[in-house]
C-alpha positions as CSV (number, residue, x, y, z in Angstrom):
1,M,-74.9,81.5,-7.1
2,C,-75.2,78.0,-8.5
3,T,-78.5,77.0,-9.9
4,A,-80.3,73.7,-8.9
5,P,-78.7,70.6,-10.3
6,A,-79.7,69.7,-13.8
7,D,-80.6,66.1,-14.9
8,V,-77.7,64.0,-15.2
9,G,-78.9,62.5,-18.5
10,A,-77.8,59.0,-17.9
11,A,-79.4,56.0,-16.3
12,T,-78.4,55.4,-12.7
13,A,-77.8,52.4,-10.6
14,T,-78.8,52.8,-6.9
15,I,-76.6,51.2,-4.3
16,D,-77.4,50.9,-0.6
17,A,-74.7,52.7,1.3
18,A,-73.1,50.4,3.8
19,G,-70.9,52.9,5.7
20,P,-72.1,54.7,8.9
21,S,-73.3,58.3,9.0
22,H,-70.9,61.1,9.6
23,G,-73.1,63.6,11.5
24,S,-73.5,66.9,10.0
25,T,-71.5,65.9,6.9
26,A,-73.3,62.8,6.1
27,L,-75.1,62.4,2.7
28,N,-78.7,63.5,2.8
29,S,-79.8,60.0,1.7
30,N,-78.7,56.5,2.6
31,Q,-78.4,55.6,-1.1
32,V,-75.8,56.6,-3.7
33,S,-76.6,57.1,-7.4
34,I,-73.8,56.3,-9.7
35,P,-74.3,57.2,-13.4
36,I,-74.0,54.4,-15.8
37,D,-74.3,54.5,-19.6
38,P,-76.3,51.2,-20.5
39,S,-75.8,51.6,-24.1
40,Q,-72.0,51.8,-23.8
41,S,-71.9,48.8,-21.4
42,S,-74.1,46.8,-23.7
43,Q,-71.8,47.6,-26.9
44,E,-68.6,46.6,-24.8
45,E,-70.4,43.4,-23.7
46,K,-71.3,42.5,-27.3
47,K,-67.8,43.2,-28.6
48,R,-66.3,40.9,-25.9
49,N,-68.7,38.2,-26.7
50,W,-68.1,38.5,-30.4
51,R,-64.2,38.3,-29.9
52,C,-64.6,35.3,-27.5
53,C,-66.7,33.4,-30.0
54,L,-64.3,34.1,-32.8
55,Q,-61.4,32.9,-30.7
56,W,-63.1,29.7,-29.9
57,I,-63.7,29.0,-33.6
58,M,-60.1,29.9,-34.5
59,V,-58.3,27.8,-31.9
60,P,-59.4,24.3,-33.2
61,V,-59.0,25.5,-36.9
62,L,-55.5,26.8,-36.3
63,S,-54.6,23.8,-34.2
64,V,-55.6,21.5,-37.0
65,G,-53.7,23.5,-39.7
66,T,-50.6,23.7,-37.5
67,A,-50.6,19.9,-36.9
68,A,-51.0,19.3,-40.6
69,L,-48.1,21.6,-41.6
70,W,-46.0,19.9,-38.8
71,Y,-46.8,16.5,-40.2
72,Y,-46.3,17.2,-44.0
73,L,-43.6,19.9,-44.0
74,G,-41.6,19.1,-40.8
75,A,-40.8,20.7,-37.6
76,W,-39.6,24.1,-38.6
77,S,-42.7,24.8,-40.7
78,G,-44.9,23.5,-37.8
79,L,-43.1,25.8,-35.3
80,A,-43.6,28.8,-37.6
81,A,-47.3,27.9,-38.0
82,L,-47.6,27.6,-34.3
83,Y,-46.1,31.0,-33.7
84,G,-48.4,32.5,-36.4
85,S,-51.5,30.9,-34.9
86,V,-50.6,32.2,-31.4
87,I,-50.2,35.8,-32.7
88,A,-53.4,35.5,-34.8
89,T,-55.4,34.3,-31.7
90,L,-54.0,37.1,-29.5
91,L,-54.8,39.7,-32.2
92,V,-58.5,38.7,-31.8
93,R,-58.3,38.8,-28.0
94,P,-56.9,40.8,-26.2
95,G,-56.2,42.5,-29.6
96,W,-53.5,44.3,-31.4
97,R,-53.4,47.0,-28.8
98,W,-52.1,44.5,-26.3
99,F,-48.8,44.2,-28.3
100,Y,-48.4,47.8,-28.5
101,I,-48.8,48.2,-24.7
102,A,-46.5,45.3,-24.2
103,A,-43.7,46.9,-26.3
104,V,-43.9,50.3,-24.6
105,T,-44.2,49.0,-21.1
106,G,-41.7,46.0,-21.5
107,P,-38.6,47.9,-20.3
108,R,-40.4,49.3,-17.3
109,D,-41.8,45.8,-16.4
110,T,-38.5,44.1,-16.8
111,V,-36.6,46.4,-14.5
112,A,-39.4,46.0,-11.9
113,L,-39.5,42.2,-12.3
114,F,-35.7,41.9,-11.7
115,A,-36.0,44.1,-8.7
116,Y,-39.0,42.1,-7.3
117,I,-37.0,38.9,-7.7
118,R,-34.0,40.4,-5.9
119,V,-36.3,41.4,-3.0
120,L,-37.8,38.0,-2.8
121,L,-34.4,36.4,-2.8
122,F,-33.1,38.8,-0.1
123,V,-36.1,38.2,2.1
124,K,-36.1,34.4,1.7
125,R,-32.4,34.3,2.4
126,Q,-32.9,35.9,5.7
127,E,-36.0,33.7,6.4
128,R,-34.1,30.6,5.8
129,K,-31.3,31.5,8.1
130,N,-33.8,32.7,10.7
131,L,-32.2,36.2,10.8
132,N,-33.5,39.3,12.5
133,I,-32.7,43.0,12.0
134,G,-30.0,43.0,14.7
135,D,-28.1,40.1,13.0
136,I,-28.0,42.0,9.7
137,F,-27.0,45.2,11.3
138,E,-24.1,43.5,13.3
139,A,-22.8,42.2,10.0
140,S,-22.7,45.7,8.7
141,V,-20.8,46.8,11.9
142,A,-18.3,44.0,11.3
143,R,-17.7,45.2,7.7
144,H,-17.3,49.0,8.4
145,P,-17.4,49.8,12.1
146,D,-16.1,53.3,11.9
147,K,-18.4,54.5,8.9
148,L,-20.8,57.1,9.8
149,A,-24.3,55.4,10.3
150,I,-26.4,58.4,11.5
151,V,-25.7,62.1,11.2
152,S,-27.7,65.1,12.4
153,E,-27.0,68.8,13.3
154,S,-25.5,67.8,16.7
155,Q,-24.6,64.1,16.3
156,Q,-22.3,61.9,14.3
157,W,-22.6,58.1,15.2
158,T,-20.6,55.4,13.6
159,F,-21.9,51.9,13.2
160,R,-19.8,50.8,16.2
161,Q,-21.3,53.6,18.5
162,L,-24.8,52.7,17.4
163,N,-24.3,48.9,18.1
164,E,-22.6,49.6,21.5
165,H,-25.5,51.8,22.6
166,S,-27.9,49.2,21.4
167,N,-26.1,46.5,23.4
168,R,-26.3,48.7,26.5
169,V,-30.0,49.1,26.0
170,A,-30.5,45.3,25.6
171,N,-28.5,44.4,28.7
172,V,-30.3,47.2,30.9
173,F,-33.7,45.8,30.1
174,H,-32.7,42.2,30.2
175,S,-31.2,42.8,33.8
176,H,-34.6,44.4,34.7
177,G,-36.4,41.2,33.7
178,Y,-37.9,42.2,30.3
179,K,-37.9,39.3,27.9
180,K,-39.0,38.2,24.5
181,G,-42.7,39.1,23.8
182,D,-42.8,42.1,26.2
183,V,-43.7,45.5,25.0
184,V,-41.7,48.8,25.9
185,G,-43.0,52.0,24.3
186,L,-40.5,54.8,23.1
187,L,-41.3,58.4,23.1
188,L,-38.2,60.2,21.9
189,E,-37.3,62.9,19.2
190,N,-35.3,62.3,16.1
191,R,-31.8,61.4,17.3
192,A,-29.2,58.4,17.1
193,E,-30.4,57.1,20.5
194,F,-33.9,56.5,19.1
195,V,-32.7,54.0,16.6
196,A,-30.3,52.5,19.1
197,T,-33.0,52.1,21.7
198,W,-35.5,50.0,19.7
199,L,-32.8,48.1,18.0
200,G,-31.3,47.1,21.4
201,L,-34.8,46.1,22.7
202,S,-35.2,43.9,19.5
203,K,-32.0,42.1,20.3
204,I,-33.7,40.5,23.4
205,G,-37.0,40.0,21.6
206,V,-38.8,43.0,23.1
207,I,-41.4,44.8,20.9
208,T,-41.1,48.6,20.7
209,P,-44.2,50.8,19.9
210,L,-42.8,54.0,18.2
211,I,-45.1,56.7,19.8
212,N,-45.9,60.0,17.9
213,T,-44.0,62.7,19.8
214,N,-46.9,65.3,19.0
215,L,-49.4,63.4,21.1
216,R,-50.5,64.7,24.5
217,G,-53.2,63.7,27.0
218,A,-55.8,61.1,26.2
219,S,-54.2,60.5,22.7
220,L,-50.8,59.7,24.3
221,Q,-52.3,57.6,27.0
222,H,-54.3,55.7,24.3
223,S,-51.2,54.9,22.3
224,I,-49.4,53.5,25.4
225,T,-52.4,51.4,26.4
226,V,-53.5,50.3,22.9
227,G,-49.9,49.1,22.4
228,Q,-50.1,47.1,25.7
229,C,-46.9,48.6,26.9
230,T,-45.2,47.2,30.2
231,A,-42.9,50.1,30.2
232,L,-42.2,53.4,28.5
233,I,-39.0,55.1,27.6
234,Y,-39.4,58.9,27.2
235,G,-37.0,61.8,26.5
236,A,-36.6,64.5,29.1
237,S,-38.3,67.1,26.8
238,F,-41.5,65.0,27.0
239,R,-41.4,64.8,30.9
240,A,-44.3,67.1,31.3
241,A,-46.5,65.2,28.8
242,V,-45.8,61.8,30.5
243,M,-46.2,63.2,34.0
244,D,-49.6,64.6,33.1
245,I,-50.9,61.0,32.4
246,A,-48.6,58.9,34.5
247,K,-51.1,58.3,37.3
248,D,-53.8,57.3,34.8
249,L,-51.5,54.5,33.2
250,P,-51.8,51.0,34.3
251,A,-49.8,50.3,37.6
252,H,-47.5,47.7,35.9
253,V,-46.2,50.3,33.3
254,G,-42.6,51.2,34.3
255,L,-41.2,54.6,33.3
256,Y,-37.6,55.3,32.1
257,Q,-36.5,58.8,31.5
258,F,-33.6,59.4,28.9
259,N,-31.8,62.8,29.3
260,D,-29.9,64.5,26.4
261,E,-26.8,66.5,26.7
262,G,-27.3,68.2,30.1
263,S,-29.5,70.9,28.8
264,Q,-32.5,69.2,30.4
265,A,-30.7,68.6,33.8
266,H,-33.1,70.7,35.8
267,A,-36.3,69.3,34.2
268,A,-34.9,65.8,34.5
269,A,-34.2,66.2,38.2
270,E,-37.7,67.5,38.7
271,G,-39.3,64.5,37.0
272,L,-37.3,61.9,38.8
273,S,-37.8,63.5,42.1
274,Q,-41.5,62.5,41.8
275,G,-40.4,58.8,42.2
276,L,-42.3,57.8,39.0
277,A,-39.4,57.3,36.7
278,Q,-36.0,55.7,36.6
279,Q,-32.9,57.6,35.2
280,L,-32.0,55.6,32.1
281,N,-28.7,57.3,31.3
282,G,-27.1,56.1,34.6
283,L,-28.2,52.6,33.9
284,L,-26.7,52.7,30.4
285,D,-23.5,54.0,31.6
286,T,-22.9,50.9,33.6
287,A,-24.1,48.3,31.2
288,A,-21.9,46.2,29.1
289,K,-21.5,47.5,25.5
290,D,-19.6,44.7,23.6
291,K,-22.3,42.1,23.4
292,V,-25.8,41.2,24.7
293,A,-26.0,39.0,27.8
294,A,-25.8,35.3,27.1
295,G,-29.1,34.5,28.8
296,A,-31.3,36.7,26.7
297,T,-33.5,35.2,24.1
298,R,-33.1,36.5,20.5
299,A,-35.9,37.3,18.2
300,D,-36.9,35.1,15.3
301,H,-37.4,36.2,11.7
302,H,-41.1,36.4,11.9
303,D,-41.3,37.8,15.4
304,K,-42.8,41.2,16.0
305,L,-40.3,44.0,15.9
306,V,-42.1,47.4,16.4
307,Y,-45.5,48.9,16.3
308,I,-46.0,52.0,14.0
309,Y,-49.2,54.1,14.6
310,T,-51.3,55.4,12.0
311,S,-51.4,59.2,11.5
312,G,-54.7,59.6,13.2
313,T,-56.4,61.8,10.6
314,T,-59.7,60.2,11.2
315,G,-59.5,59.5,14.9
316,L,-57.2,57.9,17.5
317,P,-54.0,56.3,16.2
318,K,-54.1,52.6,15.5
319,A,-51.0,50.4,16.3
320,A,-49.9,48.6,13.1
321,V,-47.6,45.5,13.5
322,I,-44.1,45.4,11.9
323,T,-42.3,42.1,12.1
324,H,-38.7,41.7,11.4
325,S,-39.6,40.0,8.0
326,R,-41.9,42.9,7.2
327,Y,-39.2,45.4,8.0
328,F,-36.8,43.5,5.7
329,F,-39.4,43.5,2.9
330,I,-40.1,47.3,3.1
331,A,-36.5,48.4,3.4
332,A,-35.2,46.0,0.7
333,G,-38.2,46.6,-1.5
334,I,-37.6,50.3,-2.1
335,H,-33.8,49.7,-2.1
336,Y,-33.9,47.4,-5.1
337,A,-36.9,49.0,-6.9
338,L,-35.4,52.4,-6.9
339,G,-31.8,51.3,-7.5
340,F,-30.3,52.6,-4.2
341,R,-26.5,52.1,-3.7
342,D,-24.9,51.1,-0.5
343,Q,-22.6,54.2,-0.7
344,D,-25.6,56.5,-1.0
345,V,-26.0,59.2,1.8
346,F,-29.8,59.6,2.5
347,Y,-31.5,62.7,4.0
348,T,-34.7,62.4,5.8
349,P,-36.2,65.2,8.0
350,L,-39.2,62.9,8.7
351,P,-40.0,61.6,12.1
352,L,-38.4,58.3,12.8
353,Y,-41.6,56.9,14.5
354,H,-43.2,56.4,11.1
355,T,-42.5,53.9,8.4
356,A,-41.2,56.5,5.8
357,G,-38.3,57.8,7.9
358,G,-37.9,55.0,10.4
359,V,-38.0,51.9,8.0
360,M,-37.5,53.2,4.4
361,S,-34.7,55.5,5.1
362,M,-33.2,54.2,8.4
363,G,-33.5,50.7,7.0
364,Q,-30.9,51.6,4.4
365,A,-28.4,52.0,7.2
366,L,-29.4,49.0,9.2
367,L,-29.6,46.5,6.3
368,F,-27.3,48.0,3.6
369,G,-24.7,50.0,5.6
370,S,-25.6,53.4,4.1
371,T,-25.3,56.8,6.0
372,V,-28.6,58.4,6.9
373,V,-28.8,62.1,7.8
374,I,-31.7,62.9,10.1
375,R,-33.1,66.2,11.5
376,K,-35.1,66.9,14.6
377,K,-37.6,69.1,12.8
378,F,-38.4,69.6,9.1
379,S,-37.3,72.9,7.6
380,A,-38.4,73.9,4.3
381,S,-35.7,76.5,3.6
382,G,-33.1,74.2,5.2
383,Y,-33.9,71.1,3.1
384,F,-31.5,71.5,0.1
385,A,-29.1,73.5,2.4
386,D,-28.7,70.3,4.5
387,C,-28.4,68.1,1.5
388,A,-25.5,70.2,0.3
389,R,-23.9,70.5,3.6
390,F,-23.9,66.7,4.4
391,Q,-23.3,65.7,0.7
392,C,-26.5,63.8,0.4
393,T,-27.3,61.8,-2.7
394,I,-30.9,60.9,-2.0
395,G,-33.5,63.0,-0.3
396,Q,-36.9,61.9,1.1
397,Y,-40.2,63.8,1.1
398,I,-43.8,63.1,2.2
399,G,-47.2,64.7,2.2
400,E,-47.1,68.5,1.6
401,M,-43.4,68.7,2.2
402,A,-42.4,69.3,-1.5
403,R,-44.9,72.1,-1.8
404,Y,-43.4,73.9,1.3
405,I,-40.0,73.5,-0.1
406,L,-41.1,74.9,-3.5
407,S,-42.7,77.9,-1.9
408,T,-39.4,79.1,-0.3
409,P,-37.5,82.0,-2.0
410,A,-34.8,81.0,-4.5
411,A,-31.5,80.4,-2.9
412,A,-27.9,79.6,-3.9
413,H,-28.1,76.0,-2.8
414,D,-31.1,75.2,-4.9
415,R,-28.9,73.4,-7.3
416,K,-25.5,73.3,-5.5
417,H,-26.2,69.7,-4.0
418,Q,-25.4,66.2,-5.1
419,V,-29.0,64.8,-4.8
420,R,-29.6,62.5,-7.8
421,M,-32.9,61.3,-6.6
422,V,-35.8,62.2,-4.3
423,F,-38.3,59.6,-3.1
424,G,-41.5,59.6,-1.1
425,N,-45.2,59.9,-1.4
426,G,-47.4,62.8,-1.9
427,L,-45.8,64.8,-4.6
428,R,-48.8,66.3,-6.4
429,P,-48.7,66.3,-10.2
430,Q,-49.4,70.1,-10.3
431,I,-46.0,70.8,-8.7
432,W,-44.0,67.7,-9.8
433,T,-42.4,69.3,-12.9
434,P,-41.7,72.9,-11.2
435,F,-40.1,71.0,-8.3
436,V,-37.7,68.9,-10.3
437,E,-36.8,71.7,-12.7
438,R,-36.1,74.3,-10.0
439,F,-33.9,71.9,-7.9
440,G,-32.3,70.0,-10.7
441,I,-33.6,66.5,-9.6
442,K,-32.9,63.8,-12.2
443,R,-35.2,61.1,-10.7
444,V,-38.3,61.0,-8.6
445,G,-39.3,57.7,-6.9
446,E,-42.9,58.2,-5.8
447,F,-44.4,55.3,-3.9
448,Y,-47.7,54.4,-2.4
449,G,-48.5,52.1,0.5
450,A,-49.8,51.9,4.0
451,T,-47.8,50.8,7.0
452,E,-50.3,48.1,7.9
453,G,-51.1,47.1,4.4
454,N,-49.8,44.9,1.6
455,A,-50.9,46.9,-1.4
456,N,-47.6,48.7,-2.0
457,I,-46.5,50.1,-5.3
458,M,-43.8,52.3,-6.8
459,N,-43.1,54.6,-9.8
460,N,-39.7,53.5,-10.9
461,D,-39.3,55.7,-14.0
462,S,-40.3,59.1,-12.9
463,T,-43.6,59.2,-14.8
464,V,-45.1,62.6,-13.7
465,G,-48.0,62.1,-11.3
466,A,-47.9,58.3,-11.1
467,I,-47.8,56.7,-7.7
468,G,-46.7,53.3,-9.2
469,F,-47.9,50.9,-11.9
470,V,-49.1,47.4,-12.3
471,S,-48.1,45.4,-15.4
472,R,-50.8,45.2,-18.1
473,V,-49.1,42.2,-19.7
474,L,-48.3,40.0,-16.5
475,P,-50.5,41.4,-13.7
476,Q,-50.5,38.1,-11.8
477,I,-46.9,38.5,-10.7
478,Y,-47.8,41.1,-8.2
479,P,-51.5,40.6,-7.2
480,I,-52.9,44.1,-6.6
481,S,-55.9,45.4,-8.2
482,I,-58.4,48.2,-8.5
483,I,-62.0,47.1,-7.9
484,R,-65.3,48.8,-8.4
485,A,-66.6,50.4,-5.3
486,D,-69.0,53.0,-3.8
487,P,-66.7,56.0,-3.8
488,H,-68.4,57.4,-0.7
489,T,-68.2,54.4,1.6
490,G,-65.5,52.3,-0.1
491,E,-67.8,49.2,0.0
492,P,-66.9,46.9,-2.9
493,L,-69.7,46.6,-5.7
494,R,-70.4,42.9,-6.4
495,N,-71.7,41.1,-9.4
496,K,-74.4,38.4,-9.7
497,K,-72.0,35.9,-8.4
498,G,-71.2,37.9,-5.3
499,L,-67.6,38.6,-6.4
500,C,-65.8,41.8,-7.0
501,E,-65.0,43.2,-10.4
502,R,-61.8,44.8,-11.6
503,C,-61.9,48.4,-12.9
504,E,-61.1,49.1,-16.6
505,P,-58.3,51.5,-17.5
506,N,-59.4,55.1,-16.7
507,E,-62.1,53.8,-14.3
508,T,-61.8,54.9,-10.7
509,G,-62.0,52.3,-7.9
510,V,-60.6,51.1,-4.6
511,F,-57.1,49.8,-4.4
512,I,-56.5,46.2,-2.9
513,G,-53.8,43.7,-2.4
514,K,-54.3,40.0,-2.3
515,I,-53.4,38.5,1.1
516,V,-51.3,35.2,1.1
517,K,-50.6,34.1,4.5
518,G,-47.0,33.1,5.2
519,N,-45.7,35.3,2.4
520,P,-44.0,38.4,3.7
521,C,-44.7,40.2,0.5
522,R,-48.5,39.3,0.6
523,E,-49.2,38.9,4.4
524,F,-51.5,41.3,6.2
525,L,-50.3,41.7,9.7
526,G,-52.9,44.3,10.6
527,Y,-53.1,46.1,13.9
528,V,-52.7,45.1,17.6
529,D,-56.5,45.7,17.8
530,T,-57.9,42.6,15.9
531,K,-61.2,44.3,15.5
532,A,-59.6,47.2,13.6
533,S,-57.7,44.7,11.4
534,F,-60.9,42.9,10.5
535,K,-62.3,46.1,9.0
536,K,-59.4,46.3,6.5
537,V,-60.0,42.9,4.9
538,V,-62.5,42.1,2.1
539,Y,-63.5,38.5,1.5
540,D,-64.7,36.6,-1.6
541,V,-62.8,39.0,-4.0
542,F,-62.3,37.2,-7.2
543,A,-63.1,33.7,-6.0
544,K,-65.0,32.4,-3.1
545,G,-62.8,32.0,0.0
546,D,-60.0,34.5,-1.1
547,M,-59.3,37.8,0.7
548,A,-57.6,41.0,0.3
549,F,-56.4,44.1,2.2
550,I,-58.6,47.1,1.1
551,S,-56.7,50.4,1.3
552,G,-59.7,52.8,1.4
553,D,-58.0,54.8,-1.3
554,L,-59.5,55.6,-4.7
555,L,-57.1,55.0,-7.6
556,V,-57.3,55.0,-11.4
557,S,-55.0,53.3,-13.9
558,D,-54.2,54.4,-17.5
559,E,-53.9,52.1,-20.4
560,R,-50.3,51.5,-19.8
561,G,-51.0,50.4,-16.2
562,Y,-49.7,53.6,-14.4
563,L,-51.6,54.2,-11.2
564,Y,-52.9,57.7,-10.1
565,F,-54.2,58.7,-6.7
566,K,-57.7,60.2,-6.9
567,D,-59.0,60.5,-3.2
568,R,-59.7,58.8,0.0
569,T,-63.1,57.1,0.1
570,G,-65.3,59.2,2.2
571,D,-63.3,62.4,1.1
572,T,-65.0,62.3,-2.3
573,F,-68.5,63.8,-2.1
574,R,-71.3,64.2,-4.6
575,W,-72.5,67.7,-5.8
576,K,-74.7,68.6,-8.8
577,G,-75.0,64.9,-9.8
578,E,-71.1,64.7,-9.9
579,N,-68.4,63.1,-7.8
580,V,-66.0,65.7,-6.5
581,S,-62.4,64.6,-5.7
582,T,-61.2,66.7,-2.7
583,S,-57.5,66.1,-3.7
584,E,-57.9,67.5,-7.1
585,V,-59.7,70.7,-5.9
586,E,-57.0,71.2,-3.1
587,A,-54.3,70.9,-5.6
588,Q,-55.8,73.6,-8.0
589,L,-56.7,75.9,-5.1
590,S,-53.4,75.5,-3.4
591,N,-51.7,76.6,-6.7
592,L,-53.9,79.7,-7.0
593,A,-53.3,80.6,-3.3
594,G,-49.5,80.6,-3.5
595,Y,-48.9,76.9,-2.4
596,K,-50.7,77.6,0.8
597,D,-52.2,74.7,2.8
598,V,-55.7,73.9,1.6
599,I,-58.3,71.5,3.0
600,V,-61.5,70.6,1.0
601,Y,-64.5,68.7,2.3
602,G,-68.1,68.5,1.8
603,V,-70.9,70.1,4.0
604,S,-74.5,69.6,4.1
605,I,-77.0,72.3,3.1
606,P,-80.6,71.9,4.4
607,Q,-83.0,70.6,1.8
608,T,-80.3,70.2,-0.8
609,E,-79.1,67.0,-2.3
610,G,-75.5,66.0,-1.9
611,R,-72.8,68.0,-0.2
612,A,-71.5,71.4,-1.0
613,G,-67.8,71.9,-1.4
614,M,-66.0,73.9,1.3
615,A,-62.3,75.0,1.3
616,A,-60.3,75.9,4.4
617,I,-57.2,77.9,3.4
618,Y,-54.5,78.5,5.9
619,D,-53.8,82.2,5.4
620,P,-53.1,83.9,8.8
621,T,-51.8,87.1,7.2
622,R,-54.6,87.2,4.6
623,E,-52.5,87.4,1.4
624,V,-55.1,85.6,-0.8
625,K,-57.2,88.0,-2.9
626,V,-60.6,86.6,-2.3
627,E,-62.3,88.9,-4.7
628,L,-60.3,87.5,-7.6
629,L,-60.3,83.8,-6.5
630,G,-63.8,83.0,-8.0
631,Q,-62.8,83.9,-11.6
632,E,-59.5,82.2,-11.2
633,L,-61.2,79.0,-10.0
634,A,-63.5,79.1,-13.0
635,K,-60.6,78.8,-15.3
636,V,-59.3,75.5,-13.8
637,L,-62.3,73.7,-12.2
638,P,-65.7,72.7,-13.5
639,N,-68.7,74.4,-11.9
640,Y,-69.7,71.5,-9.8
641,A,-66.2,71.2,-8.2
642,R,-65.8,74.8,-7.2
643,P,-66.1,75.3,-3.4
644,Q,-69.3,77.0,-2.4
645,F,-67.8,78.1,0.8
646,L,-64.4,79.4,1.9
647,R,-62.8,79.6,5.4
648,F,-59.6,81.3,6.0
649,L,-57.6,79.6,8.9
650,R,-55.5,81.5,11.5
651,K,-53.9,78.1,12.6
652,I,-53.7,74.6,11.2
653,D,-53.2,71.1,12.5
654,L,-50.9,68.7,10.8
655,T,-50.0,65.1,11.5
656,G,-46.5,64.1,12.0
657,T,-46.3,63.1,8.3
658,F,-47.6,66.5,7.1
659,K,-51.1,65.3,6.4
660,L,-53.9,67.9,7.0
661,R,-56.7,67.0,9.5
662,K,-60.1,67.7,8.2
663,V,-62.6,65.8,10.3
664,E,-62.9,68.7,12.9
665,L,-63.3,71.3,10.2
666,Q,-66.0,69.0,8.5
667,Q,-68.0,68.8,11.8
668,Q,-67.8,72.6,12.3
669,G,-69.4,73.3,8.9
670,F,-69.9,77.0,8.0
671,D,-71.7,78.5,10.9
672,P,-70.3,82.0,11.6
673,A,-71.6,81.8,15.2
674,A,-69.4,78.7,16.0
675,I,-66.4,79.8,14.0
676,E,-64.0,82.7,14.6
677,D,-62.3,82.5,11.1
678,E,-63.4,84.6,8.2
679,L,-66.1,82.8,6.0
680,F,-67.2,83.4,2.5
681,Y,-70.0,81.9,0.2
682,V,-70.1,82.0,-3.6
683,G,-72.4,84.7,-5.0
684,P,-74.6,84.5,-8.1
685,D,-71.8,85.8,-10.3
686,G,-69.2,83.4,-8.9
687,V,-67.6,86.0,-6.6
688,Y,-67.0,85.1,-3.1
689,L,-69.0,87.3,-0.6
690,P,-68.7,87.4,3.3
691,L,-70.7,84.9,5.0
692,T,-72.6,86.6,7.8
693,Q,-74.9,85.2,10.4
694,S,-77.9,86.7,8.5
695,V,-76.8,84.9,5.4
696,Y,-76.2,81.8,7.3
697,E,-79.8,81.8,8.7
698,R,-81.2,82.5,5.2
699,I,-79.4,79.4,4.0
700,Q,-80.8,77.4,6.8
701,R,-84.3,78.5,5.9
702,N,-83.6,77.4,2.3
703,E,-84.1,81.1,1.1
704,M,-80.9,80.8,-0.9
705,R,-80.3,78.2,-3.4
706,F,-77.0,76.7,-4.4
């Protein structure tokens, strides 16, 4: 068992924690001690001051010398002297290393700069013409009406079919009195009608909250009410879930039931017989399909398009606002940054109610005329089989999906496909190389961003593990930064002037994006709930009065500007005087456990400083050899980062984007009386031993030290 924490050996700065307590998992103190080496900081400050003074001396001297040469020897000599003076000045500050970094990152930055310019021109062009998503889509329909737009296991819809169905939806709801600014929720599985429905509603200016199909009960009711829905369209397969909450919804919320290909006929009739919902299919059959009614009011470029809900990993979902201009920027941004082609065939098994599948992939069809292959439910073994079957050229992943695919047995279709690139977020560095080597993937486009945020970045050159980059030469072009912050609360650390400070390379901090109102690339639209939006904005960042979106994620950059994800603020915990990154521990432990799902979090031990690491491993068939796990962890993790407790889960709860929920596990702690799963604790020799009720009680009495 671990001994008591040794002296850190460095001076510490004490910062008051601004965040709220988290019950049983809260820090034992309301203060956070962050190690600081004062001698190193002082040396760096002296070096900067020396270079600054030398540069101030050199500038006037070199200016006079350059002017003299220009005057006496002519313009060419003067220009040569000017060039030499600039180089000499830059060699002093920022230094010769700057030239090296500029040389090695120049090609990457140039490609990204041209892509960024193309995105800005694309968005500005639509803004100038006041175009919305429907306008651009209808232009694609006119160019190739019979090209396949959406393909699935059971459907093949052309651009013409998609447009006709969307027109029917628009005309039905226009005839029912819905108008620009109204809100109609959508609860439907992945299918072509999902896209056609919200697209049709957008043609009459109606906003569509895209509701997570996994929600039930209070969470479903919350999503409908927080989105301020005046009506709800739902699929027949969700009839029971909707009927359970129908009487608790506001009286003005109208219900429309969509029935699929006859298989739900009995359930549909039962739902409609209650008199609570209207049959949408019959209404659509009689509606005009060629164009939208002349009396309907179209949406403007900056109007709200859809609401996309956060995953709900830390509480009830929040409805993030996506405008037409925002949709343009997200879909076009990844299109140009990763070099997508209009003739590409995209494969996304992700839910269309989230940004990744519904905007990034589906946006390629709606804005650029590509074909998108969808799937109702993700299948790890079927991923590359589908790609081969539908001749897909680009695949999408998210969260833990790549790990699930990698853990499947080798199959003939592993390399018998035409996929030239995969893109997404959440491909862990530990499995990046094995994944691309096994499946023969030439390019990986890893991106990072939040649905509601403006701090979005992209890895455009397949650098392993990087989630994006920021130019070290011209960082002002795309104003995103990593600032110093308390890793536990995410609260920015401020200097004597009350402003935030940028992190140096290899220094972990919180990722932010500067907010510029009126600029679709820099705007922060936030949530429908304005109070929730306020919490995501930090003020007086680098100057008084400026503001930025604060992501809540801890990132670190290397010398070349590549950015790497470290952890979520609040997920990082402190143990043995060290900060423990849960994502790093999860990655190593998952590898040792055969790519199984792993959730790492900190738990409190009475009369013990900090939080002890605990790992929950999804292993219902108990394949992990726990007796060997301790010595294997010792090979890959430092002592302070190794979990003190293990829990083997029989079932696991995932979000719609394959993120693991840890809040409930944190709250349950490690009490055997309250947990049915097997529990273990680390013994004195590093071997994990069964955690019984008597052992738990000894820990509570502080008779066992960690």
